[in-house]
Wavefront OBJ file of the C-alpha trace (Angstrom):
o trace
v -10.778 -8.747 28.471
v -7.438 -7.454 29.897
v -8.040 -9.373 32.786
v -9.300 -12.931 31.622
v -5.426 -12.620 29.347
v -3.821 -11.705 32.579
v -5.225 -14.424 34.384
v -3.848 -17.226 32.226
v -0.294 -15.760 31.605
v 0.563 -15.445 35.103
v -0.037 -19.217 34.974
v 2.364 -19.536 32.397
v 6.255 -19.991 33.160
v 8.753 -17.399 31.879
v 5.825 -15.727 30.010
v 8.149 -12.295 30.552
v 10.923 -13.819 28.014
v 8.265 -13.554 25.112
v 8.214 -9.695 25.109
v 11.837 -9.079 25.536
v 12.540 -11.296 22.743
v 10.131 -9.235 20.728
v 11.856 -5.904 21.593
v 15.427 -7.228 21.008
v 13.874 -8.514 17.567
v 12.314 -4.921 16.965
v 15.597 -3.408 17.993
v 17.856 -5.300 15.759
v 15.849 -5.039 12.876
v 16.023 -0.965 13.030
v 19.548 -1.437 13.877
v 20.770 -3.274 10.756
v 18.718 -0.853 8.627
v 20.502 2.045 10.236
v 23.935 0.457 9.559
v 22.913 -0.476 5.617
v 21.748 3.384 5.383
v 25.044 4.665 6.597
v 26.958 2.360 4.678
v 25.026 3.015 1.550
v 26.751 5.017 -1.434
v 25.669 8.500 -2.040
v 25.017 8.405 -5.779
v 22.836 5.517 -4.947
v 20.755 7.410 -2.227
v 20.615 10.796 -4.824
v 19.429 7.892 -7.672
v 16.847 6.557 -5.485
v 15.693 9.789 -4.563
v 14.910 10.690 -7.835
v 12.880 7.932 -8.856
v 9.699 9.465 -7.931
v 10.708 12.203 -9.984
v 11.579 10.449 -13.156
v 9.979 11.339 -16.229
v 11.635 8.159 -18.403
v 8.722 6.257 -17.186
v 5.454 7.701 -17.670
v 2.108 5.662 -16.821
v -0.910 6.248 -19.667
v -4.262 5.947 -18.124
v -7.054 4.782 -20.823
v -10.767 5.639 -20.289
l 1 2 3 4 5 6 7 8 9 10 11 12 13 14 15 16 17 18 19 20 21 22 23 24 25 26 27 28 29 30 31 32 33 34 35 36 37 38 39 40 41 42 43 44 45 46 47 48 49 50 51 52 53 54 55 56 57 58 59 60 61 62 63
């Protein structure tokens, strides 16, 4: 299967550019995410971390 795909991709010019673009987008996404997390207010982090433990909104299961 891989040999079949490799045979056709070798004929396409500049096929190596697509993996590099994908890697760049992937890397850029996580860098932006890291910057956003580092800039986030500490109080907001505490508030978001307590969401699962918040007992104000409880769900009821009706049988």
